[in-house]
mmJSON file of the N, C-alpha and C atoms, coordinates in Angstrom:
{"data_MODEL":{"atom_site":{
"group_PDB":["ATOM","ATOM","ATOM","ATOM","ATOM","ATOM","ATOM","ATOM","ATOM","ATOM","ATOM","ATOM","ATOM","ATOM","ATOM","ATOM","ATOM","ATOM","ATOM","ATOM","ATOM","ATOM","ATOM","ATOM","ATOM","ATOM","ATOM","ATOM","ATOM","ATOM","ATOM","ATOM","ATOM","ATOM","ATOM","ATOM","ATOM","ATOM","ATOM","ATOM","ATOM","ATOM","ATOM","ATOM","ATOM","ATOM","ATOM","ATOM","ATOM","ATOM","ATOM","ATOM","ATOM","ATOM","ATOM","ATOM","ATOM","ATOM","ATOM","ATOM","ATOM","ATOM","ATOM","ATOM","ATOM","ATOM","ATOM","ATOM","ATOM","ATOM","ATOM","ATOM","ATOM","ATOM","ATOM","ATOM","ATOM","ATOM","ATOM","ATOM","ATOM","ATOM","ATOM","ATOM","ATOM","ATOM","ATOM","ATOM","ATOM","ATOM","ATOM","ATOM","ATOM","ATOM","ATOM","ATOM","ATOM","ATOM","ATOM","ATOM","ATOM","ATOM","ATOM","ATOM","ATOM","ATOM","ATOM","ATOM","ATOM","ATOM","ATOM","ATOM","ATOM","ATOM","ATOM","ATOM","ATOM","ATOM","ATOM","ATOM","ATOM","ATOM","ATOM","ATOM","ATOM","ATOM","ATOM","ATOM","ATOM","ATOM","ATOM","ATOM","ATOM","ATOM","ATOM","ATOM","ATOM","ATOM","ATOM","ATOM","ATOM","ATOM","ATOM","ATOM","ATOM","ATOM","ATOM","ATOM","ATOM","ATOM","ATOM","ATOM","ATOM","ATOM","ATOM","ATOM","ATOM","ATOM","ATOM","ATOM","ATOM","ATOM","ATOM","ATOM","ATOM","ATOM","ATOM","ATOM","ATOM","ATOM","ATOM","ATOM","ATOM","ATOM","ATOM","ATOM","ATOM","ATOM","ATOM","ATOM","ATOM","ATOM","ATOM","ATOM","ATOM","ATOM","ATOM","ATOM","ATOM","ATOM","ATOM","ATOM","ATOM","ATOM","ATOM"],
"id":[1,2,3,4,5,6,7,8,9,10,11,12,13,14,15,16,17,18,19,20,21,22,23,24,25,26,27,28,29,30,31,32,33,34,35,36,37,38,39,40,41,42,43,44,45,46,47,48,49,50,51,52,53,54,55,56,57,58,59,60,61,62,63,64,65,66,67,68,69,70,71,72,73,74,75,76,77,78,79,80,81,82,83,84,85,86,87,88,89,90,91,92,93,94,95,96,97,98,99,100,101,102,103,104,105,106,107,108,109,110,111,112,113,114,115,116,117,118,119,120,121,122,123,124,125,126,127,128,129,130,131,132,133,134,135,136,137,138,139,140,141,142,143,144,145,146,147,148,149,150,151,152,153,154,155,156,157,158,159,160,161,162,163,164,165,166,167,168,169,170,171,172,173,174,175,176,177,178,179,180,181,182,183,184,185,186,187,188,189,190,191,192,193,194,195],
"type_symbol":["N","C","C","N","C","C","N","C","C","N","C","C","N","C","C","N","C","C","N","C","C","N","C","C","N","C","C","N","C","C","N","C","C","N","C","C","N","C","C","N","C","C","N","C","C","N","C","C","N","C","C","N","C","C","N","C","C","N","C","C","N","C","C","N","C","C","N","C","C","N","C","C","N","C","C","N","C","C","N","C","C","N","C","C","N","C","C","N","C","C","N","C","C","N","C","C","N","C","C","N","C","C","N","C","C","N","C","C","N","C","C","N","C","C","N","C","C","N","C","C","N","C","C","N","C","C","N","C","C","N","C","C","N","C","C","N","C","C","N","C","C","N","C","C","N","C","C","N","C","C","N","C","C","N","C","C","N","C","C","N","C","C","N","C","C","N","C","C","N","C","C","N","C","C","N","C","C","N","C","C","N","C","C","N","C","C","N","C","C","N","C","C","N","C","C"],
"label_atom_id":["N","CA","C","N","CA","C","N","CA","C","N","CA","C","N","CA","C","N","CA","C","N","CA","C","N","CA","C","N","CA","C","N","CA","C","N","CA","C","N","CA","C","N","CA","C","N","CA","C","N","CA","C","N","CA","C","N","CA","C","N","CA","C","N","CA","C","N","CA","C","N","CA","C","N","CA","C","N","CA","C","N","CA","C","N","CA","C","N","CA","C","N","CA","C","N","CA","C","N","CA","C","N","CA","C","N","CA","C","N","CA","C","N","CA","C","N","CA","C","N","CA","C","N","CA","C","N","CA","C","N","CA","C","N","CA","C","N","CA","C","N","CA","C","N","CA","C","N","CA","C","N","CA","C","N","CA","C","N","CA","C","N","CA","C","N","CA","C","N","CA","C","N","CA","C","N","CA","C","N","CA","C","N","CA","C","N","CA","C","N","CA","C","N","CA","C","N","CA","C","N","CA","C","N","CA","C","N","CA","C","N","CA","C","N","CA","C","N","CA","C","N","CA","C","N","CA","C"],
"label_alt_id":[null,null,null,null,null,null,null,null,null,null,null,null,null,null,null,null,null,null,null,null,null,null,null,null,null,null,null,null,null,null,null,null,null,null,null,null,null,null,null,null,null,null,null,null,null,null,null,null,null,null,null,null,null,null,null,null,null,null,null,null,null,null,null,null,null,null,null,null,null,null,null,null,null,null,null,null,null,null,null,null,null,null,null,null,null,null,null,null,null,null,null,null,null,null,null,null,null,null,null,null,null,null,null,null,null,null,null,null,null,null,null,null,null,null,null,null,null,null,null,null,null,null,null,null,null,null,null,null,null,null,null,null,null,null,null,null,null,null,null,null,null,null,null,null,null,null,null,null,null,null,null,null,null,null,null,null,null,null,null,null,null,null,null,null,null,null,null,null,null,null,null,null,null,null,null,null,null,null,null,null,null,null,null,null,null,null,null,null,null,null,null,null,null,null,null],
"label_comp_id":["UNK","UNK","UNK","UNK","UNK","UNK","UNK","UNK","UNK","UNK","UNK","UNK","UNK","UNK","UNK","UNK","UNK","UNK","UNK","UNK","UNK","UNK","UNK","UNK","UNK","UNK","UNK","UNK","UNK","UNK","UNK","UNK","UNK","UNK","UNK","UNK","UNK","UNK","UNK","UNK","UNK","UNK","UNK","UNK","UNK","UNK","UNK","UNK","UNK","UNK","UNK","UNK","UNK","UNK","UNK","UNK","UNK","UNK","UNK","UNK","UNK","UNK","UNK","UNK","UNK","UNK","UNK","UNK","UNK","UNK","UNK","UNK","UNK","UNK","UNK","UNK","UNK","UNK","UNK","UNK","UNK","UNK","UNK","UNK","UNK","UNK","UNK","UNK","UNK","UNK","UNK","UNK","UNK","UNK","UNK","UNK","UNK","UNK","UNK","UNK","UNK","UNK","UNK","UNK","UNK","UNK","UNK","UNK","UNK","UNK","UNK","UNK","UNK","UNK","UNK","UNK","UNK","UNK","UNK","UNK","UNK","UNK","UNK","UNK","UNK","UNK","UNK","UNK","UNK","UNK","UNK","UNK","UNK","UNK","UNK","UNK","UNK","UNK","UNK","UNK","UNK","UNK","UNK","UNK","UNK","UNK","UNK","UNK","UNK","UNK","UNK","UNK","UNK","UNK","UNK","UNK","UNK","UNK","UNK","UNK","UNK","UNK","UNK","UNK","UNK","UNK","UNK","UNK","UNK","UNK","UNK","UNK","UNK","UNK","UNK","UNK","UNK","UNK","UNK","UNK","UNK","UNK","UNK","UNK","UNK","UNK","UNK","UNK","UNK","UNK","UNK","UNK","UNK","UNK","UNK"],
"label_asym_id":["A","A","A","A","A","A","A","A","A","A","A","A","A","A","A","A","A","A","A","A","A","A","A","A","A","A","A","A","A","A","A","A","A","A","A","A","A","A","A","A","A","A","A","A","A","A","A","A","A","A","A","A","A","A","A","A","A","A","A","A","A","A","A","A","A","A","A","A","A","A","A","A","A","A","A","A","A","A","A","A","A","A","A","A","A","A","A","A","A","A","A","A","A","A","A","A","A","A","A","A","A","A","A","A","A","A","A","A","A","A","A","A","A","A","A","A","A","A","A","A","A","A","A","A","A","A","A","A","A","A","A","A","A","A","A","A","A","A","A","A","A","A","A","A","A","A","A","A","A","A","A","A","A","A","A","A","A","A","A","A","A","A","A","A","A","A","A","A","A","A","A","A","A","A","A","A","A","A","A","A","A","A","A","A","A","A","A","A","A","A","A","A","A","A","A"],
"label_entity_id":["1","1","1","1","1","1","1","1","1","1","1","1","1","1","1","1","1","1","1","1","1","1","1","1","1","1","1","1","1","1","1","1","1","1","1","1","1","1","1","1","1","1","1","1","1","1","1","1","1","1","1","1","1","1","1","1","1","1","1","1","1","1","1","1","1","1","1","1","1","1","1","1","1","1","1","1","1","1","1","1","1","1","1","1","1","1","1","1","1","1","1","1","1","1","1","1","1","1","1","1","1","1","1","1","1","1","1","1","1","1","1","1","1","1","1","1","1","1","1","1","1","1","1","1","1","1","1","1","1","1","1","1","1","1","1","1","1","1","1","1","1","1","1","1","1","1","1","1","1","1","1","1","1","1","1","1","1","1","1","1","1","1","1","1","1","1","1","1","1","1","1","1","1","1","1","1","1","1","1","1","1","1","1","1","1","1","1","1","1","1","1","1","1","1","1"],
"label_seq_id":[1,1,1,2,2,2,3,3,3,4,4,4,5,5,5,6,6,6,7,7,7,8,8,8,9,9,9,10,10,10,11,11,11,12,12,12,13,13,13,14,14,14,15,15,15,16,16,16,17,17,17,18,18,18,19,19,19,20,20,20,21,21,21,22,22,22,23,23,23,24,24,24,25,25,25,26,26,26,27,27,27,28,28,28,29,29,29,30,30,30,31,31,31,32,32,32,33,33,33,34,34,34,35,35,35,36,36,36,37,37,37,38,38,38,39,39,39,40,40,40,41,41,41,42,42,42,43,43,43,44,44,44,45,45,45,46,46,46,47,47,47,48,48,48,49,49,49,50,50,50,51,51,51,52,52,52,53,53,53,54,54,54,55,55,55,56,56,56,57,57,57,58,58,58,59,59,59,60,60,60,61,61,61,62,62,62,63,63,63,64,64,64,65,65,65],
"pdbx_PDB_ins_code":[null,null,null,null,null,null,null,null,null,null,null,null,null,null,null,null,null,null,null,null,null,null,null,null,null,null,null,null,null,null,null,null,null,null,null,null,null,null,null,null,null,null,null,null,null,null,null,null,null,null,null,null,null,null,null,null,null,null,null,null,null,null,null,null,null,null,null,null,null,null,null,null,null,null,null,null,null,null,null,null,null,null,null,null,null,null,null,null,null,null,null,null,null,null,null,null,null,null,null,null,null,null,null,null,null,null,null,null,null,null,null,null,null,null,null,null,null,null,null,null,null,null,null,null,null,null,null,null,null,null,null,null,null,null,null,null,null,null,null,null,null,null,null,null,null,null,null,null,null,null,null,null,null,null,null,null,null,null,null,null,null,null,null,null,null,null,null,null,null,null,null,null,null,null,null,null,null,null,null,null,null,null,null,null,null,null,null,null,null,null,null,null,null,null,null],
"Cartn_x":[-0.54,-0.29,-0.956,-0.337,-0.758,-1.259,-1.755,-2.215,-0.905,0.035,1.28,2.011,1.867,2.48,1.709,0.595,-0.326,0.016,0.265,0.697,1.877,2.756,4.281,4.049,3.506,3.321,2.535,1.642,0.937,2.003,2.865,3.826,4.757,4.997,6.052,5.276,4.018,3.374,3.717,3.988,4.039,2.966,2.85,1.782,0.607,0.97,-0.053,-0.66,0.196,-0.302,-1.375,-0.95,-1.731,-3.12,-2.958,-4.306,-5.133,-4.648,-5.314,-5.873,-4.966,-5.567,-6.558,-6.578,-7.301,-8.848,-8.792,-9.954,-10.614,-9.804,-10.408,-10.798,-10.021,-10.757,-11.884,-12.052,-13.205,-14.481,-14.258,-15.278,-15.656,-14.598,-14.617,-15.528,-15.337,-15.691,-17.437,-17.659,-18.81,-19.749,-19.187,-19.968,-20.31,-19.307,-19.614,-20.568,-20.572,-21.573,-22.919,-23.117,-24.226,-24.768,-23.904,-24.367,-24.754,-24.188,-24.546,-26.173,-26.215,-27.444,-28.421,-28.361,-29.273,-29.668,-28.616,-28.947,-29.823,-29.513,-30.178,-31.624,-31.61,-33.119,-33.934,-33.395,-34.176,-34.487,-33.654,-33.679,-34.671,-35.02,-36.092,-35.219,-34.164,-33.323,-33.515,-34.123,-34.307,-35.625,-36.46,-38.05,-38.433,-37.795,-38.09,-37.625,-36.471,-35.926,-36.852,-37.294,-38.126,-39.536,-40.183,-41.604,-41.273,-40.032,-40.012,-39.985,-39.107,-39.083,-40.347,-41.162,-42.428,-43.33,-43.298,-44.21,-43.901,-42.563,-42.102,-42.448,-42.367,-42.664,-44.255,-45.074,-46.518,-46.862,-46.139,-46.429,-45.91,-45.163,-44.547,-43.292,-42.728,-41.434,-40.313,-39.987,-38.956,-37.398,-37.397,-35.785,-35.311,-33.894,-33.193,-33.37,-33.993,-34.199,-33.11],
"Cartn_y":[-19.379,-20.781,-21.862,-22.771,-23.864,-24.943,-26.007,-27.24,-27.817,-27.914,-28.461,-27.977,-26.661,-26.055,-26.596,-26.619,-26.991,-28.545,-29.471,-30.84,-30.918,-30.004,-30.236,-29.739,-28.567,-28.117,-29.325,-29.943,-31.078,-32.108,-32.402,-33.484,-33.249,-31.81,-31.442,-31.395,-31.731,-31.615,-32.835,-32.439,-33.525,-34.302,-35.577,-36.434,-35.744,-35.037,-34.162,-33.013,-32.286,-31.285,-31.92,-32.906,-33.708,-34.029,-34.524,-35.032,-33.724,-32.564,-31.259,-30.879,-30.939,-30.441,-31.46,-32.695,-33.582,-33.34,-33.121,-32.873,-31.64,-30.636,-29.288,-29.39,-30.096,-30.426,-31.162,-32.258,-32.903,-32.144,-31.098,-30.22,-29.373,-28.689,-27.955,-28.595,-29.839,-30.503,-30.717,-31.059,-31.312,-30.135,-28.989,-27.705,-27.4,-27.586,-27.411,-28.083,-29.598,-30.531,-29.924,-29.673,-29.159,-28.006,-27.027,-25.845,-26.149,-27.053,-27.455,-28.267,-29.153,-29.793,-28.868,-27.866,-26.829,-26.13,-25.672,-24.997,-25.834,-26.948,-28.011,-28.064,-28.193,-28.404,-27.139,-25.839,-24.868,-24.667,-25.009,-24.753,-25.854,-26.745,-27.918,-29.013,-29.198,-30.259,-31.465,-31.528,-32.914,-33.514,-32.523,-32.849,-34.244,-34.429,-35.746,-37.012,-36.887,-37.848,-37.98,-36.938,-37.053,-37.505,-37.107,-37.694,-39.29,-39.573,-41.029,-41.874,-41.29,-42.028,-41.954,-40.998,-40.891,-41.813,-41.96,-43.029,-44.362,-44.686,-45.984,-46.442,-45.242,-45.563,-45.814,-45.077,-45.222,-46.473,-47.085,-48.359,-49.427,-49.182,-50.118,-50.768,-50.002,-50.399,-49.535,-49.87,-49.139,-49.43,-50.631,-51.093,-50.491,-50.228,-49.513,-47.978,-47.527,-45.993,-45.247],
"Cartn_z":[57.908,58.238,57.356,57.103,56.238,56.972,56.189,56.883,57.362,56.492,56.693,57.894,58.241,59.243,60.592,60.47,61.558,62.009,60.834,61.144,61.814,61.322,61.933,63.447,63.739,65.246,65.978,65.372,66.239,66.536,65.596,65.848,66.779,67.171,68.195,69.673,69.693,70.975,71.809,73.291,74.182,74.302,74.894,75.087,75.786,76.723,77.662,76.791,75.937,75.026,73.946,73.408,72.479,72.898,74.29,74.718,74.959,75.214,75.554,74.276,73.299,71.894,71.276,71.527,71.039,71.763,72.964,73.74,73.194,73.152,72.453,71.075,70.157,68.923,68.87,69.614,69.643,70.155,71.004,71.333,70.158,69.578,68.4,67.38,67.065,65.906,66.375,67.628,68.055,67.921,68.209,68.273,66.809,65.943,64.294,63.852,64.223,63.849,64.122,65.504,66.094,65.189,65.183,64.264,62.979,62.162,60.873,60.963,61.927,62.025,62.393,63.187,63.496,62.159,61.438,60.11,59.083,59.206,58.269,58.787,59.917,60.559,60.39,60.65,60.117,58.8,58.024,56.599,55.955,56.914,56.39,55.711,55.821,55.189,55.629,56.887,57.6,57.759,57.157,57.197,56.604,55.494,54.856,55.622,56.262,57.294,58.324,59.11,60.173,59.731,58.865,58.244,58.089,57.422,57.239,58.594,59.556,60.704,61.477,61.465,62.058,61.318,60.123,59.43,59.782,59.896,60.347,61.762,62.621,63.917,64.155,63.348,63.451,62.94,62.082,61.378,62.169,63.311,64.103,63.746,62.662,62.213,62.84,64.069,64.843,64.772,63.931,63.83,62.784,62.68,61.792,61.495,62.632,62.614,63.155],
"occupancy":[1.0,1.0,1.0,1.0,1.0,1.0,1.0,1.0,1.0,1.0,1.0,1.0,1.0,1.0,1.0,1.0,1.0,1.0,1.0,1.0,1.0,1.0,1.0,1.0,1.0,1.0,1.0,1.0,1.0,1.0,1.0,1.0,1.0,1.0,1.0,1.0,1.0,1.0,1.0,1.0,1.0,1.0,1.0,1.0,1.0,1.0,1.0,1.0,1.0,1.0,1.0,1.0,1.0,1.0,1.0,1.0,1.0,1.0,1.0,1.0,1.0,1.0,1.0,1.0,1.0,1.0,1.0,1.0,1.0,1.0,1.0,1.0,1.0,1.0,1.0,1.0,1.0,1.0,1.0,1.0,1.0,1.0,1.0,1.0,1.0,1.0,1.0,1.0,1.0,1.0,1.0,1.0,1.0,1.0,1.0,1.0,1.0,1.0,1.0,1.0,1.0,1.0,1.0,1.0,1.0,1.0,1.0,1.0,1.0,1.0,1.0,1.0,1.0,1.0,1.0,1.0,1.0,1.0,1.0,1.0,1.0,1.0,1.0,1.0,1.0,1.0,1.0,1.0,1.0,1.0,1.0,1.0,1.0,1.0,1.0,1.0,1.0,1.0,1.0,1.0,1.0,1.0,1.0,1.0,1.0,1.0,1.0,1.0,1.0,1.0,1.0,1.0,1.0,1.0,1.0,1.0,1.0,1.0,1.0,1.0,1.0,1.0,1.0,1.0,1.0,1.0,1.0,1.0,1.0,1.0,1.0,1.0,1.0,1.0,1.0,1.0,1.0,1.0,1.0,1.0,1.0,1.0,1.0,1.0,1.0,1.0,1.0,1.0,1.0,1.0,1.0,1.0,1.0,1.0,1.0],
"B_iso_or_equiv":[0.0,0.0,0.0,0.0,0.0,0.0,0.0,0.0,0.0,0.0,0.0,0.0,0.0,0.0,0.0,0.0,0.0,0.0,0.0,0.0,0.0,0.0,0.0,0.0,0.0,0.0,0.0,0.0,0.0,0.0,0.0,0.0,0.0,0.0,0.0,0.0,0.0,0.0,0.0,0.0,0.0,0.0,0.0,0.0,0.0,0.0,0.0,0.0,0.0,0.0,0.0,0.0,0.0,0.0,0.0,0.0,0.0,0.0,0.0,0.0,0.0,0.0,0.0,0.0,0.0,0.0,0.0,0.0,0.0,0.0,0.0,0.0,0.0,0.0,0.0,0.0,0.0,0.0,0.0,0.0,0.0,0.0,0.0,0.0,0.0,0.0,0.0,0.0,0.0,0.0,0.0,0.0,0.0,0.0,0.0,0.0,0.0,0.0,0.0,0.0,0.0,0.0,0.0,0.0,0.0,0.0,0.0,0.0,0.0,0.0,0.0,0.0,0.0,0.0,0.0,0.0,0.0,0.0,0.0,0.0,0.0,0.0,0.0,0.0,0.0,0.0,0.0,0.0,0.0,0.0,0.0,0.0,0.0,0.0,0.0,0.0,0.0,0.0,0.0,0.0,0.0,0.0,0.0,0.0,0.0,0.0,0.0,0.0,0.0,0.0,0.0,0.0,0.0,0.0,0.0,0.0,0.0,0.0,0.0,0.0,0.0,0.0,0.0,0.0,0.0,0.0,0.0,0.0,0.0,0.0,0.0,0.0,0.0,0.0,0.0,0.0,0.0,0.0,0.0,0.0,0.0,0.0,0.0,0.0,0.0,0.0,0.0,0.0,0.0,0.0,0.0,0.0,0.0,0.0,0.0],
"pdbx_formal_charge":[null,null,null,null,null,null,null,null,null,null,null,null,null,null,null,null,null,null,null,null,null,null,null,null,null,null,null,null,null,null,null,null,null,null,null,null,null,null,null,null,null,null,null,null,null,null,null,null,null,null,null,null,null,null,null,null,null,null,null,null,null,null,null,null,null,null,null,null,null,null,null,null,null,null,null,null,null,null,null,null,null,null,null,null,null,null,null,null,null,null,null,null,null,null,null,null,null,null,null,null,null,null,null,null,null,null,null,null,null,null,null,null,null,null,null,null,null,null,null,null,null,null,null,null,null,null,null,null,null,null,null,null,null,null,null,null,null,null,null,null,null,null,null,null,null,null,null,null,null,null,null,null,null,null,null,null,null,null,null,null,null,null,null,null,null,null,null,null,null,null,null,null,null,null,null,null,null,null,null,null,null,null,null,null,null,null,null,null,null,null,null,null,null,null,null],
"auth_seq_id":[1,1,1,2,2,2,3,3,3,4,4,4,5,5,5,6,6,6,7,7,7,8,8,8,9,9,9,10,10,10,11,11,11,12,12,12,13,13,13,14,14,14,15,15,15,16,16,16,17,17,17,18,18,18,19,19,19,20,20,20,21,21,21,22,22,22,23,23,23,24,24,24,25,25,25,26,26,26,27,27,27,28,28,28,29,29,29,30,30,30,31,31,31,32,32,32,33,33,33,34,34,34,35,35,35,36,36,36,37,37,37,38,38,38,39,39,39,40,40,40,41,41,41,42,42,42,43,43,43,44,44,44,45,45,45,46,46,46,47,47,47,48,48,48,49,49,49,50,50,50,51,51,51,52,52,52,53,53,53,54,54,54,55,55,55,56,56,56,57,57,57,58,58,58,59,59,59,60,60,60,61,61,61,62,62,62,63,63,63,64,64,64,65,65,65],
"auth_comp_id":["UNK","UNK","UNK","UNK","UNK","UNK","UNK","UNK","UNK","UNK","UNK","UNK","UNK","UNK","UNK","UNK","UNK","UNK","UNK","UNK","UNK","UNK","UNK","UNK","UNK","UNK","UNK","UNK","UNK","UNK","UNK","UNK","UNK","UNK","UNK","UNK","UNK","UNK","UNK","UNK","UNK","UNK","UNK","UNK","UNK","UNK","UNK","UNK","UNK","UNK","UNK","UNK","UNK","UNK","UNK","UNK","UNK","UNK","UNK","UNK","UNK","UNK","UNK","UNK","UNK","UNK","UNK","UNK","UNK","UNK","UNK","UNK","UNK","UNK","UNK","UNK","UNK","UNK","UNK","UNK","UNK","UNK","UNK","UNK","UNK","UNK","UNK","UNK","UNK","UNK","UNK","UNK","UNK","UNK","UNK","UNK","UNK","UNK","UNK","UNK","UNK","UNK","UNK","UNK","UNK","UNK","UNK","UNK","UNK","UNK","UNK","UNK","UNK","UNK","UNK","UNK","UNK","UNK","UNK","UNK","UNK","UNK","UNK","UNK","UNK","UNK","UNK","UNK","UNK","UNK","UNK","UNK","UNK","UNK","UNK","UNK","UNK","UNK","UNK","UNK","UNK","UNK","UNK","UNK","UNK","UNK","UNK","UNK","UNK","UNK","UNK","UNK","UNK","UNK","UNK","UNK","UNK","UNK","UNK","UNK","UNK","UNK","UNK","UNK","UNK","UNK","UNK","UNK","UNK","UNK","UNK","UNK","UNK","UNK","UNK","UNK","UNK","UNK","UNK","UNK","UNK","UNK","UNK","UNK","UNK","UNK","UNK","UNK","UNK","UNK","UNK","UNK","UNK","UNK","UNK"],
"auth_asym_id":["A","A","A","A","A","A","A","A","A","A","A","A","A","A","A","A","A","A","A","A","A","A","A","A","A","A","A","A","A","A","A","A","A","A","A","A","A","A","A","A","A","A","A","A","A","A","A","A","A","A","A","A","A","A","A","A","A","A","A","A","A","A","A","A","A","A","A","A","A","A","A","A","A","A","A","A","A","A","A","A","A","A","A","A","A","A","A","A","A","A","A","A","A","A","A","A","A","A","A","A","A","A","A","A","A","A","A","A","A","A","A","A","A","A","A","A","A","A","A","A","A","A","A","A","A","A","A","A","A","A","A","A","A","A","A","A","A","A","A","A","A","A","A","A","A","A","A","A","A","A","A","A","A","A","A","A","A","A","A","A","A","A","A","A","A","A","A","A","A","A","A","A","A","A","A","A","A","A","A","A","A","A","A","A","A","A","A","A","A","A","A","A","A","A","A"],
"auth_atom_id":["N","CA","C","N","CA","C","N","CA","C","N","CA","C","N","CA","C","N","CA","C","N","CA","C","N","CA","C","N","CA","C","N","CA","C","N","CA","C","N","CA","C","N","CA","C","N","CA","C","N","CA","C","N","CA","C","N","CA","C","N","CA","C","N","CA","C","N","CA","C","N","CA","C","N","CA","C","N","CA","C","N","CA","C","N","CA","C","N","CA","C","N","CA","C","N","CA","C","N","CA","C","N","CA","C","N","CA","C","N","CA","C","N","CA","C","N","CA","C","N","CA","C","N","CA","C","N","CA","C","N","CA","C","N","CA","C","N","CA","C","N","CA","C","N","CA","C","N","CA","C","N","CA","C","N","CA","C","N","CA","C","N","CA","C","N","CA","C","N","CA","C","N","CA","C","N","CA","C","N","CA","C","N","CA","C","N","CA","C","N","CA","C","N","CA","C","N","CA","C","N","CA","C","N","CA","C","N","CA","C","N","CA","C","N","CA","C","N","CA","C","N","CA","C","N","CA","C"],
"pdbx_PDB_model_num":[1,1,1,1,1,1,1,1,1,1,1,1,1,1,1,1,1,1,1,1,1,1,1,1,1,1,1,1,1,1,1,1,1,1,1,1,1,1,1,1,1,1,1,1,1,1,1,1,1,1,1,1,1,1,1,1,1,1,1,1,1,1,1,1,1,1,1,1,1,1,1,1,1,1,1,1,1,1,1,1,1,1,1,1,1,1,1,1,1,1,1,1,1,1,1,1,1,1,1,1,1,1,1,1,1,1,1,1,1,1,1,1,1,1,1,1,1,1,1,1,1,1,1,1,1,1,1,1,1,1,1,1,1,1,1,1,1,1,1,1,1,1,1,1,1,1,1,1,1,1,1,1,1,1,1,1,1,1,1,1,1,1,1,1,1,1,1,1,1,1,1,1,1,1,1,1,1,1,1,1,1,1,1,1,1,1,1,1,1,1,1,1,1,1,1]
}}}
């Protein structure tokens, strides 16, 4: 199945089916994002951002975080 096949199938959905698909896809995307974030956190890829935020907080610079 190609991306084009999927696009065509989505175009054929009824409004209620499309709403159901949209809800499923939002949940799917959120889960994938959470998994990627967890992998990045475990690999230490977010440590510099966390340290920067903590330093700003300690210095009283809480805006723009």
